[in-house]
N, C-alpha and C positions, 0 to 999 in steps of 0.2 A: 763137378763138371757142368757146364751150361746145358740146359735141356731145350732142344729145338722142337718145333711143331712138326710132327709127322703124322699126317691123316692116314686112316686106313687105306690099304692097297686098292680097295674097290671104290674109294671116294676120290673124285677128281677135282673138287673145289678147294679154294684157298681159304675159305671160311667154314668153320664147322659149328653147329648148334646142337647140343644134346643136353638131356636132363641129368640131374644128379643121380637118379636111379640108374641111368645108362652108364654113368661113370662107375658106380658101384659094381655093375655087372662086368665091366672091363678089368676090374682089379683082380689080379691073380697073386699067387704066393711069390711069384718072382717080381711083381711090380713094386717100384719104389715110391708108391704113392704116400707112404707114411713118413718119408724123409724130406728134408728141405730140398727144394729145387730152385736152380738158378735159371729162370725162364728166358727165352729169347723171342717171345711172342707176346701179343696182348691177350689178356684173359679177362672177360667180364663174367662175374658170378652174381646171379640174382636169386635171393632166398625167398621162397614162396610159403614154406611151412617150417616150423620148428626153430631150433637155435643151434649154433655151432661156434667154435673158436677157430678162426682161420689166421694162421701165422703169416705175416707180411713183413719182410725186412726185420726179422728177429723180435717182433712185437705181435702178441696175440690180440686179435680184434674180435670182440663179441658181436656176433651177427644174429638177427632174428628176422621174422617175416617182414618183407619190404626192404631189407638191407641190400645195398648194391656195392660190390667190390670192383674196382678198376685197377688191374694189375698191368704193369708195363714191362717191356723188355729190359733185362738187367736186374729186376727185382728178385728177391728171395721169397719163396712162398711154400706153404705146406697145408695140404687138405686135412680137415678134421673128419676122419672116417669112423670115429667112435660115436659121435653124436647123431641123434635122429633128426634129419632135416631134409627138405626137398627144395629143388630149384632148378635153375637153368644155367648153362655155361655157353659162352661165345668165345671161340678161339680164332685168332687171325694173325698173320704176319704183318709187320709194319707196312710192307709194300702193297698189301691189299687195299689200303686206303686210297692209293694213288696209282692209276694206270701208267705204264711206261709210255713216254712219248718218243716218236722218231725225231732224229735231229732236225729234220726239215718240217716239223710240225707247223701248221698254219697258226695264225694269230688266235683264231677261235679256240683251238685246242689249248694254246698257251693260257688263255683266259680261264679255261676250265681247270688247269693245273693250279692256278692261283687260288681258285675256289676250294680245291682239294687241300691245299696247304693250309687254308683257314680252318678246314675241318680238323686236320691234324693238330693245330694249335688249340682248338676247342677240346679235343680229347686230352691233350697234355694238361689242360687247366683243371680237369676234373679231380676231386679228391679221391684218395684211395678207397675211402668208405663213407657212405652217407645213406641215411634212411629215406625212403620215398613215402609220400602221403598216399592216402587211399586212391585218390584219382590218378596220381602218377603211376601207382602200382598197376592199375588196370590197363593204362596206356602202354606201359613198358612190356607187360606180360603179353598183351595182344601183339605188339610188334615182334617179339621174340618168337611167339608161336607161328606167326605168319612167315617169318624168315625160315624157321625150321621146315615148314611145309613146302615153301617154295624151293628150298634146297633139294627137295626130292623130285622136282618136276622133270619130265623127260624133254630135255633140250640140249643144245650145244653148250659147252663150258663157257665160251665167251659171253653168250647172252645171259646165262645164269649169273655170271660174275657181275655183269652190268646191273642186273636186278638187285642182287644182294648187296652190292657196293652202295647203291643209292638208298636201299633200306637201312643199311648201317649208318650212312651219313645222317639219315633222318632220326634215327635212334640216338645218335650221339648228340645231335643238337637238342633233342628233347631232354637228355640228361644234363646238358650244359645249362639249359634254362631252369632245371629243377634243382641244381646243386645248391645245398644250404650251407655255404661256407661263411667264415668271418668276413669275407670279402663283401657281403651284402649288408654288414652291420652299419647302422646309421652313425655309429661312433667312428667309423673308418672313413677318413676324408678321401674323396676321389683321387686327389693328387698322391696321397700315401699309397693307395691301392695300385695306381698305375706304376709308381716307382718300385714298389715291391715286386710286381709282376715282371717288370723288366730285370730286376735284380735276380729273381729266381731263375729266369731263363739264362742270364749271363752266368750264374753259378753253374748251372747244369752244363753249359758249353765249355766252361774254362776252369773248373775246380782243380783239374789235374795240372794246371800250370800257374794259376793265380791263387795265392794263399793269403793275400792281404786285402782287407776291406777297401784300403786306399786305392788299389788297382781297379776295383769295381766302381768306386765312386768317380774316379777319373774317366772311366769308360762311359758311365752313364751321365756324366756332366753335372754331378751334384756333390755336396760335401759328405764326409763320413757321418757327421752328426745327423744330417737330414736322412741319410740312408738307414741309419740305425733307428731313428724315430719311425720311419715308414715300416720297417721290418717288425719293430715291437708292436706297432699298432695293428698290423694285419696277422702276423704269425705268432705274436706273443714271445718272441725271442730276439735277441740282439743280432745285428748283421754279422758280427763275428761268430756268434754261436750258431747261426744258420749255416754259415760257410763251413765251420768245423764239423758240424753234424753231417753234412753231405760228404766230406772227405772221409770221415770215420765210417760212414755206411759203405762207401766203396772199398775201403780197407778191409772191412769185415767180409764183404762179399769175396774179395780176392783171397783172403786167408782161408775161408771155408770151402771155396768151390774152385780153387786152382791149386796146383802144386808148386806155385812160385815161391822162391825163397824170399824172406822178409826184405832183403836188400833189393831185390827185383821189384817188389811191390812198392817199396819207397820210391824207387826210380820212376815207376809207372805213375805214381801219384805226384810227382814233381818235387820231391825232396832231394836236395843237393847231397845229403848224407844220410845213410840208414840210421845212424844214431839220432839224428833230428827227428826222424819219423817215429822211432821207438819212443822217445821222450814225449812226443805229441800224442801218441796212441796211449801211452801209460797215463798221461795227464787227463785225457778225455774219458777213457774207459776204466782205468783203475787197475790195469794189468798190462803186461807186455804183449806184443802181437803174438809171440810164440806161445805164451801162456793161454791166450784167448783161443788160438787154433787147437791147442791140446784139449782144452776144456769142452769146446763145442764141437769137435770133430766127430763125436759119437752121434750128432743129430739130435 
């Protein structure tokens, strides 16, 4: 089942910052911290000491000092509570990035909304995991500790939310500038990068109804061949492979974290027939959806 963010009853803010040590203190015998979680919030994890294996979308990610994890709503994750490591966590709901505007909001507030949407796009462009260099580590840790302290200030909730939201924006921009992805490679042409970024966004928005690369090429105004070249250059995978991987990821999430029958999952993912979904899943994963659910259901 999806896990929503529920702050402590005595905590009135929509963004929470706490240490890994504090997380360990919260763990009880009844806590499901050792199981896979289908999160419905953003989760930033910054490792300051030690090493751990954090599972994200069924893959174990090796983290060490300076590692940053950026987890998004809809992802599957599991904490490593057996390794000895320290760090910080930031949890916030998607709506925290952007304050609600009244229908009659003036133009100035609308302009602010556009800026906030840009922050959201910067967040979505961050990789799930990347290491920070020594200078970046110091700046990020300073920002997190400052936010943790400010969250404890005695003030009204609205004012604290404004302060923390702006601090979060600044932190996300810093992380955006620090991200060491293949997108910065000199071998990646700017045109390829731009095309892939548009393709990635289009896939995220339409994978449940568009299953052909041709649909995306038409939408983006380019050929399938050029789209594949761009995806190979940036992501190291074909455009078709990238799309299939995203569909399969969602299928795995639904199989493990909902009780939906396979036929309903097939329909939710845009397959006309459940048999076509089963064939697709078997080809990509190596087993049927039912077998996958049975093998992995134990966590």
